[in-house]
N, C-alpha and C positions, 0 to 999 in steps of 0.2 A: 219659744223653747230653745234653751242653749244646747250646744253640741254635746256637752257632758251629760246633761239631763236625759238625752236620748239613748245613752249607752246602758247596757244591763249592769247591775251591781257587780258581777263578776268581772266584767270588762273594766269598770272604773277601779276595782281592786288591782287588776293586772297592770293598768297604767300607773297606779300609785307604787306598786312594787318596782316597776322599771325605773321610775323617776328617783325613788329613794336609793336604789342600787347604784344609779349613775352618780348621785351626789356622794355616796359613801366611797366609791372608787376614787374620786378626786381627793377626798379627805384622807383616805388611808394611804393612797399613793404619796401624797406629800408627807404623811407621818412616817412611812417606811423609808422614804428618801432621806429624811432628817435624822432618823434614830438608828437604822440598821437593825431594828428589833426583829427577832424571829417570830415573836408573837404577832407584831404588827404586820409583818410580811404575810404570815399565814392568814391573818384576818383580811388582808387585801385580796389574797388569792381566793379565799372563800367568797368574798363579795363579788369579785369578777365572775366567778361561776354562777353566783346568785343572779347576776344581771342577765347571763345568758338564759338561765333557767326562768326567770321572770318574763323575758321575751316570749320564750316558748309557752309559758302559762297563759299570757295574754292571747296569743294566737289560738291556743287550744280551747280557751273558754269561748272565744268568738265562734270557733268552728263547732264546738259542742252545742252552742245556742242556736245554730243553723236548723230550720225545720227539716223534717224528714223529706227525702225526695225519692225519685224513682230507683236510684242506686242504693239508697240507705233508708229503707222503710221503717227501721227502728230508730232513726235519728242518728246523730253524731256524737252522742254522749261518751263514748269510749275514747274519743280524742283526748279527754281529760285524763284517763287512765294511762294512756300511752305517754302524754306529756309528763305525768307524775313519774312514770318509770324512767324516762329519759333524765328527769331532774335527779333521781336517786343515784343513777350512774355517775352524774357529774358531782354530786355530794361525795360519793365514795372515792373518786379520782382526787378531788380536792383534799380529802382527809388524808390519804396516803402521801400526797405530796407535802402536806404540812408536817407530818410525822417524820418523814425522810429529812427535810430541811432543818427541822428543829434538832434532830439528833446529830446532824452534821455540825451544826452551831455549837451544841453541847460539847461535843468531842474536841472541837477547835478552841473552846474556851472563850469565844467571842462575847462581847458585852455590848448592850445597846447604848447609843449616845442620845443626848437632848431628850431625856425622859419626860421633861414637862410637856414638849410637843406631842409626844405619843400619848400621854395621859389626857391631854386636852382634846386631841382628835378623837380618842376612844369614847370620851365623855359625850361629845357631840354626837358621834355615831350611835351611842347608847340611847339617847333621847329620841333620836329620829326613828330608830328601830322600834322602840316601845310604842311610839305613836302609830307606826305602820301595823304592828301586830294587833293592836287594839282595834284598828279599823278592819283588819281582815277577819278578826274574830266575829265582828258584827255581820260582815258579809257571809261568812260560813254559816252562822246561825240562821240567817235568812235563806240561803240557797242550798246549802249542803255540798258546795263544790269540792270535788276531790282535788283538782288541780290547785285551787287556792289554799286548800288544807295542807297540801304538801309544801306549797310555797311558804306557808306560815311557819312550817318546821324550820326552814332555813333561818328565818329571821328570829325565831325563838332561840335557836342555837346561837344566833348572833348577839343576843342579849347576854348569854353566858360568856360567849367569846369576848365580848368587849369588857365585861367585868373581870374576865381572867387576864386580859392584856393589861388593864389598869393595875390589878393586884401584882402581877409579875413585875411591871416596871417600877412599882413602888417598893417592892421587896428587894429588887436587885439594885435599884439606884440609890434609894434612901436608907435601906437597911444593910446594904453591902453583902447580900447573900448571892454569891455567884451561881449562875445556872438556872436561876428562877425563870427567866424569860424563855429559855429553851424548853424547860419542863413544861411550862404553861402552853407552849405551842404544841408539844405532843399530846398534852391532856386535851386540847381543843380538837386535834385530829381524831382522837379516840372517841370523843363525844359525838362528833359529826358521824362517824361510822356506825355508832349505836342508833342514832336518829334515822340514818338511812335504812338500816335493818329493820327497825320498828315500822317505819312508814311503807316499806316495800310490800308488806303483806296485804294492805287494803288495795293497792294498785293491782297486784297480781290477782287478787279475789274478783275484782271487776273484770279483768281481761279474761279470766277463766269462767265467768258467769256463775260464781259461787251463790248458792241459795242464800236467802234472807236468814237472819238469825232465827233459831228454832222457835223461840217465844213469839216473835212477830208472825212467823209462818203459821203457827197454831191458831193465833188469834184471827188471822185472816180467814183460815179455814173455817173457824167457828162462825164468824159472821156470814160467810158465804153459805154455810149449810143451815141457817136459820129459816129459810123460806119454807112455808108449810107444804108447798107443792113439789119440793125436791125430794128424791128418794135416796140421795147420797151424793158425795163428792169424792173425786179421786184424780190421781195423776196431776197434782198441783205442782207447777213449776214456777219459780220465781228467780228474778235477777235484778241487778242494779247496774245502770250505764250512766256514768257521769252523775247528774242530779236527777235522773229519771228512774223510776221503778216500773217493773213489768211483772205481771202475774197472769198465768193461763192455767186452765184447769178443766176437767170434764165433769159434768153432772148427770145423774140419772133422773129421768122424769117417766111419768106413766106412759107406757108404750101406746096407749090410746090417745094421747094428747095430740091435737092438731099442731101443724107447723105455726099457725098464728098464735095459738095458746103458749107454746114452748117459747116463742120469741117474747111474748108479754113477760113471761116468768124470768127470762134472762135479763130483760130490761129492769125489772124490779130488783133482781139480785145485784146488778151493776149499780143501781142507784143507792142501795143500802151500803155496798162496799165503798162507793164513792164518798159517802159521808164519813164513814169510819176511817177510810185510808185515802185522803184526798191526794189527787195527782197521780195515782198509780194507773198505768195503762193496762186494762184488763181485757182478756180474751177468754170466752166461755164456749165450750163445745158440748151441747146437749146430746145425751144418748138414751135409748130405751133402757128401762130399769133392768139391771143385771148384766148389761152388755160390757164386755171387756174386750179391747183389741189385743192381738198377740203381744206379750210381754208386759202388759199392764198390770198393775198391782191394785188390789181392792182396798186402798187407803190413800188419804191425801198426800 
């Protein structure tokens, strides 16, 4: 068995991100040096931050995949959300830097040189980025990784970014429209800020233990309550941590039921839920029918 085959899909995706980002930095560094383009420079700055973010992503998915231990009984899944939030900060910093630099270049009336080099570099970067995004999309569909999902946002933005750089250089160099390069740089910065804002909500939701979507939550409660020996279900709590889902709830059973009978019923409920919602970590607390702890509400 090869070294790569022993890695988890998320880990392989992390290595792919780091590798592509390193190659793109070399390409765009050369293109920026040759052209002096604001758009190419902005693309380079964005990719440099992408490399840092991809390294963080690789570490976070490895940490998130670490089994639960005595200090982290619920596992390490939130490492992905923390990494995702860190990446969002980097994206925002990169975006502001690109906007400021592009505005300065627009006011100075600077124009890019050697546009053919910038176009060629951006075209190669576009192809590499498209291949990486396609691979990340397959990994996300398989694992649901938040960190890889956030990382994919970077590179999806890079697809638009590289197209924008090519268009700006063509417009400014071949069509003679001054300022197109700088305007493209500012547009790229605004696009990145929007992507950061959009992606931040999911990372924050996981860090704050937001409940599952209401439709999924209702479906879970419905399956849990189907067992004929249950007298009701209440105090359902759900959350997601990285690629792991957790659900815990209280159920009412006949007050005369023995401990062994109650345990059998709980096992049967867990098996039904395991088939309908595979992979969810389930905790059930049985109580005598009608019992409510202080502060509990009589609904799921």
